[in-house]
C-alpha positions as CSV (number, residue, x, y, z in Angstrom):
1,M,0.0,-0.2,0.0
2,M,2.8,2.1,1.1
3,E,4.4,1.8,-2.5
4,K,1.3,2.6,-4.2
5,R,0.9,5.7,-2.7
6,K,4.4,6.8,-3.2
7,K,3.5,5.7,-6.9
8,I,0.6,7.9,-7.0
9,K,2.8,11.1,-5.3
10,R,5.3,10.5,-7.8
11,C,2.9,10.6,-11.0
12,T,0.9,13.6,-9.2
13,S,4.2,15.8,-8.9
14,D,5.7,14.9,-12.3
15,R,2.2,15.9,-13.8
16,V,2.5,19.2,-11.8
17,L,5.9,19.8,-12.7
18,T,5.1,18.9,-16.5
19,T,2.3,21.2,-16.4
20,V,4.5,24.3,-15.2
21,F,7.1,23.5,-18.0
22,Y,4.4,23.7,-20.5
23,A,3.0,27.1,-19.0
24,V,6.4,28.4,-18.6
25,A,7.5,27.4,-22.3
26,G,4.1,28.5,-23.8
27,V,4.5,32.2,-21.9
28,F,8.1,32.4,-23.4
29,A,6.6,31.2,-26.9
30,I,3.7,33.8,-26.9
31,A,6.6,36.4,-25.7
32,C,8.6,35.7,-28.8
33,L,6.1,35.3,-31.2
34,Y,4.2,38.6,-30.2
35,P,6.6,41.0,-31.5
36,L,6.6,39.2,-34.9
37,L,2.7,39.3,-34.9
38,L,3.0,43.4,-34.2
39,A,5.0,43.7,-37.0
40,I,2.9,41.9,-39.3
41,G,-0.3,43.5,-37.9
42,T,1.4,47.0,-38.3
43,S,2.3,46.7,-41.7
44,F,-1.2,46.1,-43.0
45,T,-2.4,49.0,-40.9
46,D,-3.2,52.7,-42.0
47,E,-0.5,55.1,-41.1
48,A,-2.5,57.9,-39.6
49,S,-4.5,54.8,-37.3
50,I,-1.3,54.4,-35.9
51,T,-0.4,57.9,-34.9
52,V,-3.6,57.9,-33.3
53,N,-4.2,54.2,-32.0
54,G,-0.4,53.1,-31.9
55,Y,0.3,49.7,-32.4
56,N,-1.8,46.6,-32.6
57,V,-1.8,42.9,-33.3
58,I,-5.1,43.3,-35.1
59,P,-5.5,46.4,-37.9
60,R,-8.1,49.0,-36.8
61,E,-7.6,50.4,-40.5
62,F,-6.8,48.0,-42.7
63,S,-4.3,49.5,-45.5
64,L,-2.0,47.7,-48.3
65,E,0.0,51.3,-48.8
66,A,3.2,49.9,-47.1
67,Y,3.2,47.1,-49.4
68,Q,2.6,49.0,-52.5
69,M,5.3,51.5,-51.8
70,I,7.6,48.4,-51.1
71,F,6.6,46.7,-54.5
72,G,5.4,49.7,-56.6
73,S,7.7,52.5,-57.9
74,L,10.5,52.7,-54.7
75,G,10.4,48.7,-55.1
76,K,11.0,48.2,-58.8
77,N,14.4,46.5,-58.5
78,L,13.0,44.4,-55.0
79,F,12.9,41.1,-57.4
80,N,16.6,41.5,-58.4
81,A,17.7,42.3,-54.6
82,Y,15.9,38.8,-53.7
83,C,17.6,37.3,-56.3
84,V,21.0,38.6,-55.6
85,T,20.7,37.9,-51.4
86,I,19.4,34.0,-52.6
87,G,22.0,33.4,-55.0
88,V,24.4,35.2,-52.3
89,T,23.0,32.8,-49.7
90,V,22.9,29.6,-51.4
91,C,26.6,30.0,-53.0
92,G,28.0,31.5,-49.7
93,T,26.5,28.8,-47.5
94,I,27.9,25.7,-49.6
95,L,31.3,27.3,-49.8
96,S,31.2,28.2,-46.2
97,I,30.4,24.4,-45.8
98,L,33.0,22.9,-47.6
99,V,35.6,24.9,-46.7
100,S,34.9,25.0,-42.8
101,S,34.5,21.2,-42.8
102,S,37.5,20.5,-44.8
103,F,39.8,22.8,-42.5
104,A,37.6,21.2,-39.4
105,Y,38.6,17.7,-40.6
106,V,42.2,18.9,-41.1
107,L,42.0,19.7,-37.5
108,T,41.2,16.2,-36.4
109,V,43.7,14.2,-38.3
110,R,46.7,13.2,-35.9
111,E,49.2,12.2,-38.2
112,F,49.1,16.0,-39.9
113,K,51.9,17.9,-37.9
114,P,51.1,21.3,-38.2
115,R,47.3,21.0,-37.0
116,G,48.6,22.7,-33.8
117,A,49.8,25.9,-35.3
118,L,46.4,25.8,-37.4
119,N,44.7,25.9,-34.1
120,M,46.4,28.6,-33.0
121,F,46.2,30.2,-36.7
122,L,42.4,29.8,-36.1
123,Y,42.1,31.0,-32.8
124,I,43.8,34.1,-32.7
125,P,41.4,36.0,-34.7
126,M,39.0,35.0,-32.6
127,I,40.2,37.1,-30.1
128,F,42.6,40.0,-31.6
129,S,41.2,42.0,-35.0
130,A,43.8,43.6,-37.3
131,G,40.9,46.3,-37.6
132,L,38.8,47.8,-40.2
133,L,41.1,49.7,-42.1
134,P,43.4,47.1,-43.0
135,W,40.7,44.3,-43.6
136,Y,39.3,47.0,-46.0
137,I,42.5,47.6,-48.0
138,M,43.0,43.9,-47.9
139,C,39.6,43.2,-49.5
140,T,39.8,46.1,-52.3
141,K,43.4,46.6,-53.3
142,Y,44.8,43.0,-53.3
143,Y,41.7,40.8,-53.6
144,H,39.9,43.4,-55.8
145,L,36.7,42.5,-54.2
146,T,34.7,45.6,-55.4
147,N,31.1,45.4,-57.2
148,N,31.2,41.9,-58.2
149,F,29.7,38.7,-56.7
150,L,32.5,37.3,-54.9
151,A,32.5,40.5,-52.8
152,L,29.3,39.1,-50.8
153,V,31.0,35.8,-50.3
154,L,34.5,35.5,-49.7
155,P,34.9,37.8,-46.8
156,C,32.7,35.5,-44.7
157,C,33.1,32.3,-46.0
158,I,34.8,30.7,-43.1
159,N,33.8,31.6,-39.4
160,A,36.2,30.1,-36.5
161,F,33.7,29.2,-34.1
162,N,31.7,27.1,-36.7
163,V,35.1,25.2,-37.7
164,F,35.9,24.2,-33.7
165,L,31.9,23.1,-33.8
166,L,32.6,20.9,-36.9
167,R,35.8,19.5,-35.3
168,N,34.1,18.6,-32.3
169,F,31.3,16.5,-34.6
170,F,34.7,15.0,-36.4
171,K,36.0,13.7,-33.1
172,S,33.1,12.1,-32.1
173,I,33.1,9.9,-35.3
174,P,34.9,7.0,-34.0
175,E,38.4,6.6,-35.5
176,E,38.3,3.0,-36.2
177,L,36.6,3.8,-39.4
178,A,39.1,6.0,-40.7
179,E,41.6,3.3,-39.9
180,A,39.7,1.0,-41.4
181,A,39.3,3.0,-44.5
182,K,43.3,3.3,-44.7
183,I,43.7,-0.2,-44.5
184,D,41.6,-0.7,-47.5
185,G,43.5,1.9,-49.6
186,A,41.5,5.2,-48.9
187,N,43.0,8.3,-48.9
188,Y,42.4,11.0,-46.7
189,L,39.9,12.7,-49.3
190,R,38.2,9.6,-49.7
191,I,38.0,9.2,-45.9
192,F,36.5,12.9,-45.4
193,S,34.0,12.6,-48.3
194,V,32.9,9.3,-47.8
195,I,32.9,8.6,-43.8
196,Y,33.3,12.1,-42.0
197,F,31.0,14.2,-44.4
198,P,28.1,11.7,-44.4
199,L,27.9,10.7,-40.7
200,A,28.3,14.6,-39.6
201,K,24.8,15.5,-41.5
202,V,23.6,16.7,-37.9
203,G,26.8,19.3,-37.6
204,L,26.6,20.3,-41.0
205,V,23.1,21.2,-41.4
206,T,23.5,23.3,-37.9
207,V,26.4,25.1,-39.2
208,G,25.4,25.7,-42.7
209,L,21.9,27.3,-41.0
210,F,24.3,30.1,-39.4
211,Y,25.9,30.3,-42.3
212,A,22.5,31.1,-44.2
213,L,21.4,33.1,-41.6
214,S,24.6,35.6,-41.6
215,Y,24.6,35.8,-45.5
216,W,20.7,36.5,-45.5
217,N,20.9,39.2,-42.8
218,D,24.1,40.8,-44.2
219,Y,24.1,44.4,-45.3
220,Y,27.4,45.1,-44.2
221,L,29.5,43.6,-47.2
222,S,27.3,45.3,-49.5
223,L,27.8,48.7,-47.5
224,M,31.7,48.5,-48.0
225,F,31.9,46.8,-51.4
226,I,29.1,47.5,-53.5
227,S,28.0,50.7,-55.4
228,K,25.8,49.1,-58.4
229,Q,22.6,49.5,-57.7
230,N,21.6,46.2,-59.5
231,M,23.7,44.5,-57.1
232,Y,22.5,45.5,-54.0
233,P,21.6,42.7,-51.9
234,L,18.0,42.4,-50.3
235,Q,18.8,44.0,-46.9
236,Y,20.9,46.9,-48.1
237,Y,18.3,47.4,-50.6
238,L,15.5,47.8,-48.4
239,Y,17.8,50.0,-46.0
240,N,18.2,52.5,-48.9
241,M,14.6,52.3,-49.4
242,L,13.5,53.3,-46.0
243,S,16.3,55.9,-46.1
244,N,14.4,57.6,-49.2
245,V,11.1,57.3,-47.5
246,Q,12.4,59.1,-44.5
247,F,14.0,61.9,-46.8
248,M,10.9,62.3,-49.0
249,A,8.9,62.7,-45.7
250,N,11.1,65.2,-44.5
251,Q,11.4,67.0,-47.6
252,A,7.7,67.6,-47.9
253,N,7.2,68.5,-44.7
254,A,9.7,71.1,-44.5
255,S,8.6,72.5,-48.1
256,L,4.5,72.5,-47.1
257,G,5.1,73.4,-43.6
258,Y,3.1,70.9,-42.3
259,N,2.8,67.2,-42.0
260,I,1.7,64.7,-44.5
261,N,0.8,61.2,-44.0
262,I,3.4,59.0,-45.8
263,P,3.4,55.7,-44.7
264,L,7.0,55.5,-42.7
265,E,6.6,53.3,-39.9
266,T,4.2,50.9,-41.5
267,T,6.9,50.4,-44.5
268,K,9.1,49.6,-41.4
269,M,6.9,46.5,-40.3
270,A,6.5,45.5,-43.9
271,T,10.6,45.9,-44.7
272,I,10.7,43.2,-41.6
273,C,8.0,40.9,-43.0
274,V,9.0,40.8,-46.6
275,T,12.9,40.4,-44.9
276,I,12.2,37.4,-42.8
277,G,9.8,35.6,-44.6
278,P,11.8,33.0,-46.3
279,I,14.1,32.7,-43.3
280,I,11.1,31.6,-41.4
281,L,10.2,29.1,-44.1
282,L,13.6,27.3,-43.7
283,Y,13.8,27.6,-40.3
284,P,11.4,24.4,-39.2
285,F,13.2,22.4,-41.7
286,A,16.0,22.7,-39.9
287,Q,15.1,22.9,-36.4
288,K,15.3,19.2,-35.3
289,Y,19.1,19.3,-35.9
290,I,19.9,22.6,-34.1
291,T,19.6,21.7,-30.8
292,K,21.1,18.2,-30.7
293,G,24.0,19.5,-33.3
294,V,24.8,22.3,-30.5
295,I,24.9,19.6,-27.9
296,V,27.2,17.4,-29.4
297,G,29.3,19.7,-31.1
298,A,29.6,21.2,-27.5
299,V,30.0,18.2,-25.1
300,K,33.0,16.3,-27.2
301,G,36.3,17.8,-26.4
């Protein structure tokens, strides 16, 4: 009887604790989701209604004026900016995964004697930086990364943290597999491509998502190296468009002497929705790999 009572108490306490955990997770999810819903609701709201009533998740006065401005005359090159960003994200992510995984694999090969020096070569830039001016001179004068596609890809094609993360993934793979392949006559390139690369799928997807987010959200490289409008990526293009809207509003108000209703705030929110849409659609497919990938990469030495 005592054992049954203990089991009942434990089951009750487990249920209560589980309910509390779900409640906390639900509140946290709502807190994370609310800003996105607020941005979507505001983007479909009339600008005058925002001035009077403030921001609302549900639009009080529905309006598509912000999206008409983004996809209209001001956004005539928006499709081209989307194509540039998608191309940079896809090509940059593939290149970054190949470079980072190759570098990480080399750091796990015991027979490769300079791996200690390469570890330091990769670790030092995580702490110290040469500065903006030497980096800019190197990229423009010596690498000629100006107004070309590579200027949006190469400067960010490797990240030291992601390399160390992949190195820890490769270390989690049993060395006996590589030794058996060596006995069968496989070289290091074949071992990497046939054994290590497929078995590190979780880590590669995790790191790939990190790189994809970095390339998709980047506007700094275009600010530094791109002056041709037809090569603007999405983030920088929308940033310029918002600056133009702000400039138009200031000029109109100064010349007329009173405020005119230009959808500035709603355009900002609509810009957020246009920018994050593809990434939101991509994230659920890679979500199952992220938690497992970060944990496995963190616990291995």
